[in-house]
C-alpha positions in Angstrom: 148.6 168.5 91.5 147.6 169.5 88.0 146.5 173.1 88.7 143.5 172.9 86.0 142.2 170.3 88.5 142.5 172.3 91.7 140.1 175.6 90.3 137.1 175.6 92.3 135.7 179.0 91.8 136.6 182.3 90.1 139.1 183.9 92.3 141.4 180.5 91.7 140.7 180.8 88.0 142.1 183.9 87.7 145.0 183.9 89.9 146.1 180.8 87.7 145.5 183.4 84.7 147.4 185.7 86.7 150.9 183.4 87.2 150.8 182.6 83.7 150.9 186.1 83.2 153.3 186.5 85.0 155.6 184.0 83.5 154.6 184.6 80.1 155.7 188.1 80.5 159.3 186.3 81.6 159.7 184.0 79.4 157.4 185.1 76.2 158.2 182.2 74.1 157.2 180.0 77.1 153.8 178.0 76.8 151.8 176.9 79.3 150.9 173.9 81.2 148.2 173.1 83.2 147.8 170.1 83.7 151.6 168.6 83.7 151.1 165.7 85.1 149.6 162.6 83.5 146.1 160.4 84.0 147.7 157.4 85.6 148.4 154.8 88.7 151.7 155.5 88.8 151.6 159.8 88.9 148.2 159.6 91.0 150.5 157.8 93.9 152.3 160.9 94.1 149.1 163.4 94.3 149.4 166.2 96.7 146.6 168.0 97.9 148.1 171.1 98.8 150.3 171.5 95.4 149.0 173.8 91.8 150.9 172.4 89.6 151.6 174.1 86.2 154.5 174.0 83.7 156.4 175.8 80.8 157.5 174.6 77.9 159.8 176.2 75.6 160.2 175.4 72.2 163.6 173.5 72.4 166.9 173.5 74.4 168.3 176.5 75.2 171.8 177.5 76.3 170.1 180.6 78.6 167.9 177.7 80.5 169.7 175.1 80.8 166.3 173.7 80.4 163.2 173.0 78.2 160.7 172.8 80.2 160.1 174.4 84.3 157.6 172.7 86.8 156.0 175.5 88.9 154.9 173.7 92.2 153.4 176.2 94.1 152.8 174.9 97.8 149.1 176.4 99.2 146.8 175.9 102.4 143.5 175.9 101.5 141.5 178.0 103.9 137.9 176.4 104.7 137.0 180.1 105.6 137.4 180.7 102.5 138.1 179.5 99.0 141.0 181.3 98.1 144.4 179.2 99.2 147.0 180.7 100.9 151.1 180.4 99.4 153.6 178.8 101.7 156.3 178.6 99.2 157.0 177.7 95.6 159.6 174.9 94.2 160.4 175.4 90.5 162.5 172.9 88.5 164.1 173.4 85.2 163.6 169.9 83.3 164.8 168.3 79.7 164.2 164.2 79.0 167.1 164.0 81.2 165.4 164.7 84.3 166.0 168.0 86.7 168.7 170.2 85.5 168.6 172.7 88.3 165.9 173.5 91.1 164.9 176.8 92.9 162.5 176.7 96.4 161.6 179.7 98.1 163.2 179.0 101.6 166.8 180.1 103.3 168.5 182.1 100.5 166.1 181.4 97.5 169.5 179.6 95.7 169.2 177.7 92.2 170.9 174.1 93.0 171.8 171.6 90.4 173.6 170.1 87.8 173.3 172.6 84.8 172.2 176.4 86.5 170.7 178.9 84.3 172.6 182.1 83.1 172.3 184.7 85.8 169.4 187.1 84.1 167.1 183.7 84.2 167.7 183.2 87.8 166.8 187.2 88.3 163.5 186.1 86.1 162.8 183.0 88.4 163.2 184.8 91.6 161.2 187.8 90.4 158.0 185.7 89.4 158.5 184.2 93.0 158.6 187.4 94.8 155.6 188.3 92.4 153.6 184.8 92.9 153.7 185.9 97.4 152.3 189.1 96.6 149.7 187.8 94.0 148.5 185.1 96.9 147.7 186.1 100.0 150.4 184.6 102.8 150.6 184.7 106.5 
């Protein structure tokens, strides 16, 4: 779900702004989009209430990244006792107009898989963003 639609209080807004800052620190040329999903009936069929989604868009395709955009999906659980979501995991996908090129999920050994992997330095940057996200959001 678009993270912009999930902002229910100042704490969540600040957390999402921090996510954008983490990403921009690693990828300064990228622009951040807090509403990566279209608002149409087909897209709404895939609506996930427990996901905060945002994307990074690069000025063009780059062989270092092997993508043009990175979709970041924060899998969260909302605790009704407090309005701040807990982070369960992160999924990042490198995308081009042709589709998904690579994927990183924070389960197991955090390996990046796909048909066109980014360079090692980019893989390290992606993992660093994930580590920082787990310190930013509370977890179990």
